[in-house]
TINU-425950 format. One record per residue (C-alpha): residue in three letters; x, y, z. Coordinates in steps of 0.5 Angstrom, whole numbers, padded with zeros to 4 digits, always signed. Example, Ala and Ser with C-alpha at 12.3 -4.5 7.8 and 13.67 -1.06 7.14 Angstrom:
// TINU-425950
ALA+0025-0009+0016
SER+0027-0002+0014
//
This chain:
// TINU-425950
UNK+0054+0055-0014
UNK+0057+0061-0011
UNK+0061+0060-0005
UNK+0058+0061+0002
UNK+0062+0067+0006
UNK+0062+0069+0013
UNK+0056+0073+0013
UNK+0052+0068+0009
UNK+0054+0063+0014
UNK+0052+0068+0020
UNK+0045+0069+0017
UNK+0044+0062+0016
UNK+0046+0061+0023
UNK+0041+0066+0026
UNK+0035+0063+0022
UNK+0036+0057+0025
UNK+0037+0059+0032
UNK+0030+0063+0031
UNK+0027+0057+0028
UNK+0028+0052+0033
UNK+0031+0056+0039
UNK+0038+0055+0042
UNK+0036+0049+0046
UNK+0034+0045+0041
UNK+0040+0046+0036
UNK+0045+0041+0040
UNK+0039+0036+0041
UNK+0038+0036+0033
UNK+0045+0036+0032
UNK+0046+0030+0036
UNK+0040+0026+0033
UNK+0042+0027+0026
UNK+0049+0025+0028
UNK+0047+0018+0031
UNK+0042+0017+0025
UNK+0048+0018+0020
UNK+0053+0013+0025
UNK+0047+0008+0025
UNK+0046+0009+0017
UNK+0054+0008+0016
UNK+0054+0002+0020
UNK+0048-0001+0017
UNK+0051+0000+0010
UNK+0058-0002+0011
UNK+0055-0009+0014
UNK+0050-0009+0008
UNK+0057-0009+0003
UNK+0060-0014+0007
UNK+0054-0019+0007
UNK+0054-0018-0001
UNK+0062-0019-0001
UNK+0061-0025+0003
UNK+0055-0028-0001
UNK+0059-0027-0007
UNK+0065-0030-0005
UNK+0060-0036-0002
UNK+0057-0036-0009
UNK+0064-0037-0012
UNK+0066-0042-0008
UNK+0059-0046-0008
UNK+0060-0046-0016
UNK+0067-0049-0015
UNK+0065-0055-0010
UNK+0058-0056-0014
UNK+0061-0062-0017
UNK+0062-0066-0011
UNK+0056-0069-0008
UNK+0054-0067-0001
UNK+0051-0070+0004
UNK+0044-0068+0006
UNK+0044-0063+0011
UNK+0038-0061+0016
UNK+0034-0055+0014
UNK+0034-0049+0019
UNK+0028-0047+0021
UNK+0025-0041+0018
UNK+0025-0034+0021
UNK+0018-0031+0023
UNK+0017-0024+0021
UNK+0016-0019+0027
UNK+0008-0018+0028
UNK+0007-0010+0026
UNK+0002-0007+0031
UNK-0004-0004+0028
UNK-0005+0002+0033
UNK-0001+0008+0030
UNK+0006+0009+0034
UNK+0006+0015+0038
UNK+0011+0021+0036
UNK+0018+0020+0039
UNK+0024+0025+0039
UNK+0030+0024+0035
UNK+0034+0021+0040
UNK+0028+0016+0042
UNK+0028+0014+0035
UNK+0035+0013+0034
UNK+0035+0008+0041
UNK+0030+0004+0038
UNK+0033+0003+0032
UNK+0040+0001+0035
UNK+0035-0004+0039
UNK+0032-0007+0033
UNK+0039-0007+0030
UNK+0042-0011+0036
UNK+0036-0016+0036
UNK+0037-0017+0028
UNK+0044-0018+0029
UNK+0043-0023+0035
UNK+0038-0027+0030
UNK+0043-0027+0024
UNK+0048-0030+0029
UNK+0044-0035+0031
UNK+0042-0037+0024
UNK+0049-0037+0022
UNK+0051-0042+0028
UNK+0045-0047+0026
UNK+0047-0047+0019
//
């Protein structure tokens, strides 16, 4: 793939400005940045959870020879109801805000489940 020089980058920038308008570009860049930040944090948490599960699994195998007293089972987590009506079209910032709120609710639910266990 050939290297992009200054003239090519200027042409690409001009096309973007013509397509989206100068006022929309900063808003779009902010939305993409927020989405990437959320994506990175969630993938990092998934990796941490996988590492913790692996460590817990190995510890459980080594301790399995000892009898354990019966423990009460935590209540199952009920899935959220999905509305039947179609969702309205939202801006990228509004979608990012809703995703952050959902992530916060899931984290709160997970921390409560950990405390109960």
